[in-house]
N, C-alpha and C positions, 0 to 999 in steps of 0.2 A: 454632439461629441461630448464625451465625459471629461469634465475638467480634472486637472491634475492638482491635488492638494499641494500647496507650496511647501518646499523643503526649507526649514529654518536654516539660517546661515550657520557656519561653523562656530560662531561666537554665541549662538543661542542654544542653551542647554536646558530644556524643560526639566524641572525638578519635582513637580508635584505629580504624584501617581495619578490623580484624577485627570490632569491634563494629558498625560501620556495615554491613559486608557481612552479618553475621548478621541485623541488622534488615531488610536488603533481602530476605534469604531468607525471613524470617518473613512479610513482607508478600507476597512472591511466592507463598508457600504459601496465603495467603488468596485472592489473585487467581486462582490456578490452579483452584480448585474451581468457579468460575462458568463454566458452559457458555455462552460468548458466541460460539458459532458464528454466523456472520452471519445465518442464518435465524431466530435467536432474539433476544429482547430483551436489551439490555445494561443495562437499568435496575437490576436487583439489584446489579450491580457498581458502577454509578454511585452508588447509595444508600449502599453500603458505603464508597466513597471519600469521599463527603460527610460521613459520620459520623466517619471517620478525620480528615478535615481540619478539622472544626468547632472543636476546641479550639485550633487554631493561630492563629486570627484571620484566616485568609486570606479575601480577597474571592472569592466563588464565584458562578458564573452557569451555569445550565443553558440550553442552546440545543437545544430539542427538535426532533425530525424534523418538517419542515413538512407531511408527508403524513399525519400522525396515527399513524404507526407507534410502538409502545412502545419508542422508542430516543431517546437524547439525547447531545449533546456536553457536556463539562464544562470550563469555563474558570476557572482559579484563579490569583489574583495576589497577589504580595507586593511591597511597596515603593511608591514614590510613583505617583500616578495621572496626573500631568501631564508625564511624561517618557517618551519611547519606550524600550521595553525589549526583552528577549529572551524567546522562547518555547521551551520544551522540549515537543515534541509527539510523541504516539504514539496508536495506535489500540487500542481495547479488544476488537475482534472477532477471531476466529480462524477458520481453515479447518476443515472437517469432519474427523472421524476415521472416518467410514463406510468400511468395506471395508479399512481399514488393520490390519495385524497388530501390535498393540502388545503388548509384554511387560511393561509397567508401566501402572498406571492413568493414562489420559490426562488426566482432570480431577482430578488431585491432584499434589502435588510429591514427587518421589522424589530423594533426594540420594545419589549414589554416585560414588566416585572423583573428586571434584572437579567433578562435573557436577550440574546440577539438571534433572531430566526432567519433562516435562509439556507438554500442548498449549498453545502460546503462550509457553512459557518463553523461547524465542528470538525469536519473532515475534508480539507484542512486549511481553508482560507483564513480561519481565525489565527492560526499560527503564522501564516504568511503575513498577515496584517501586523502582528506583533513584531516580526522581523523588520518590516518596512517602517513601522513607527519608530524603531530604534536607529534608523539611518542617520538622523541629525546627531545623535549621541556617538554613533560609530565614527562619523566624519570629524567630530570635534575631539575625540579621544586621542591620546598619545599612545597608540598601540605599539607594544614591543613584540607581541605575538599576533599574527593576522587573524581576522575573523572573516569567514566567507559565508555568503548566502547562496544556496543552491536550490533553484526552483525547477522541478522536473515535470514530465507529462506522462500520461498513460500508466499511472500506478494502478488504477482501478481495474485494468484489464491484463494484469500479469506483471506489473512492475517492469514493463518493457522500455519505457522512455529513458529512465535514469541510466541504463546500462552503457550507452555510448558516452555519457558524461563521466561515469566512473572510469571507463577505459582511458579517456583523455587525461584525467587526473592521475591515474596510476602510472601513466607513461612519462610523467614529468620528473625533473631532477629533484624537486622539493614536493613531497607528497604530504597532504594534511595529516596531522597526528591523530585526529579524532573527529567524529561527527555526532551531532545530536539530531535525531530524527523526530520531528515535532508531531507525530501522530497522537491522537487524543488518548492520553493515559492518566488524566486527572493530575498531571504534573508529577506523577510517581515515576521514579526511575525504573525502566523496564530493561532487563539485561538478557532476556531471551524471548523468542517467539518460535512457533512451530514452522517447519518447512512444509511446502505444499507441492504436490505433483498431481496433475490432472491428465486424464486420458479420455479420448473418444474411442468407443468400441463399435465398429460396424459389423453386423452379423449378416452374412450372405447365406440365404437358404435356397429353396426350390419351390416355385409357385405350383399350386394344384387347386382343383375344385375342392371345396370343403367336404364333398361327399366321398372324395378319394384322398382324404387327409393323410393316411399312412404312406402314400406315394410322394408326398411333398416333404420339404424340410421347413418347419415352421420357425422362421427367424425370431419371432416374438417369444415363442415358448423357450427356445434354446437360449436366447438372451436373458430371459427371466431366470433360467437356471443359474446363469453366471451371476446375475444380480443377487440371487439368494445366497450364493456362495460368498460373495463380498459381504453381505449382511452377516453371515455366520462368522466370517473372519473378523468383522468389526466387534461382534459380541465376544468372541474368544479373546481378542486383544483387550477389550474393556475388563474382562474378568481376570486375565492372567498375564497381560503384557507389562512391559517396563513402566515404571511410575516416576513422575517428577511432581511433587506436591506444590511447587510454585505456580504451576499452570492451573487455571480455573477448571479445565478438564485435564486431569493429570496423566493421561495416556494418549498414545497415537490413536487417531480416529480415521474411519473410512466411511464414505458416503456416496450414494448414487443420486445425482441431481436431476437428470433429464432422461426420458425414455420415449422414443418415437418408433412407430412401426405399424404396418397393416394399412389396407385400403378399403376393404369391405369384409363383412362378416362371413361371406360364403367363399372367400379366397384365402388359401393358405399363404400367408405373407412371405415373400421371397427376400425381403430386406427389412432391417430395423437397425437402430443405433441407440446407444445410451452413453452417458458420461459418468465417470466416477473420479473421486479424488482421495488422496491419502494426505493427512496432515500429521507429520511426525514430530514428536518431541525432540529436543535438541540432542539427546543421547542416541537417537536412532536416525535412520534415513528411510525414505519411502521405497527404495529399490527392492528390499527383500519382500515387502508386501506385494508390490507390483509383480515381481517374479513368481510369487505363489499363485496369484490370480491368473497370469498367463499360462503357467504350467497346468493349472486345473482345466483351463479351456482347451489346451492342446492335447492333454493326456486323457481327460475324463469325458469331455463333451464332443470334441471334433471327430473321433473315430466313428461314432454312431451316425453323425451328420454326413460324413464322407462315404459311409456305406451306401447311402441313398444317392448322393451326388458328390462326386470328387471335388467339385468347385466350392462346396459349402464350407463354411468356417468363420473364424473371427479375424478381424484386422484391428490391431491396437495402434492408435496414433497419439503420441504424447503432445501435450501443450507445453509451453515454456514453464519450467519448474522454478521454484523459489527455495533456496537452501534455508535451513533453520538458523536463527541467531542464537549464539551461545557465548555470552561475554561473562567471564568470571567476575564475581563481586569485587575482587581485589584489583581488577584492572584499573589503570590510571583514569580512563575515561569514565568508568562507573563511579569511582571515588570522587572525581571532580563533579560529576553530575549531581551526586548527593549533596555536596557542599553548596552548589549553586541552587539546588531545590530546597535546601535547608531541611533535610530529612535523611534518616538512615535506612529507610525501608527500600526494598527493591522487589520486583516481581517478574513474572513471565506471562505472556498472553498467547491465545490460540490463533489470533489473526496474523497474517504475514505483513511485512513492511519492507521498505527499501534498505533498512538497516543491515540486513544480512548480506545484501549485495555490496554495500560499502565495506563491510567486514571482509567479505571474500576478496575485495579489491585491495586489501591491505590497509584500510582505514578503520581503526577501532571505533565501534559504534554502540550507542544505546538509544532507546526510544524514550523521549520525555516531551510531552506536549500538553496543551490546554484542552479541556473538554473531556467528556465521557463517551467512550466508544458505543455505549448503548443508545446514544442519540444519533449516531451516524447512519446514513442511508435510509432514514425514515422520513415519512411526511412530516412537515413542520420541524425539520432538523433545527437544533439550536445549540448555542454554547452559552454557558453562564458568563456574564461579564466579569465576575470575580475571578474566573479562570484566566481570562485574558490579562487581568492585572497581575496574577501570579506569574504568568509567563513573561510579562514585561519585566518583572523584578528579577527573574531568572536571567534574562538577557543582560540586564544592567549589571548583575554580579559577574557575568562572563566578561563584559567589557572591562570592568574593574580588574578582574583577574588577568586579563591580557594586556593591561596597561602598566603592570608592575615593572 
């Protein structure tokens, strides 16, 4: 059984940054051993966090998965209950290590040359460890504005887990005034990210012997025509679409990620499927692009397919989408985040986060967290220890701000 690091009493207030950073690393070491790959339960980690939090006197609430899966969100609060406060939010799940060539144990913490290695160290157990390391200071502070810790699940598979938690918070009389989502941004305040919409496309054709190919409907070939159209649309958008220079890729992007079909070379394949996604900049939505793709399939491709077999055609199935995040630089949450991060810069990113869901739920949000996204999801994932120290300082300034 993993031991629980002792929570200092309310009278103990670590003041040295090195002490706080070491506490953060100790906690990160405990979090790293939990294999919270999205396909697994996160409850062992949640139970560990609850045991760690209990001596602090924090108000804690589990928000379980509504579909009965063994997963849960954990919402923890310090300070008054009748005042809108701020959320420090992160997800507990991580991406798989399957097929990756790790030179260090993925579900353990290895400290080398100023870096902490392990799956999730960057995305985003490092941020969770910073939040938990701040618990003694949160418990000791005389907060006039509450601070909440929100730990979610299944972010890596569509940001599905946080949605029931946001629904619960949005239905309360006192709704938090803002949220800081601790995804790795090198502690730069991020005010926007792209929205995402994914689709699976099933192509139904008609099987035939390859010597009689014209009598069949080749699902692979007709699917490939639609994939080529999506590629053309992506190139057109890159050349002539709307622009936002704050993004690293300043336009909406389209991409086909998986294509399956066919059983043998001498059989005209009767079924195939592929996936595509649209990542829209904040000033756009994915819907017009999806509509154009579906219209091309219905109007340009299906008539010829159905002329051979009336049942042939395309079936479009959407996955759960993610709206874009678009927070104006002058928003109170953005201005405060810059004060806490001690910098005036802000940016936007191409990857999606739970921030846009908090925003859609009426809770103003920005992304700001330790680590570089370039290190996430890779073998030998790591976070710079200096980044954890910067995040600890950010949280300390938030505690001071909420104690006025």
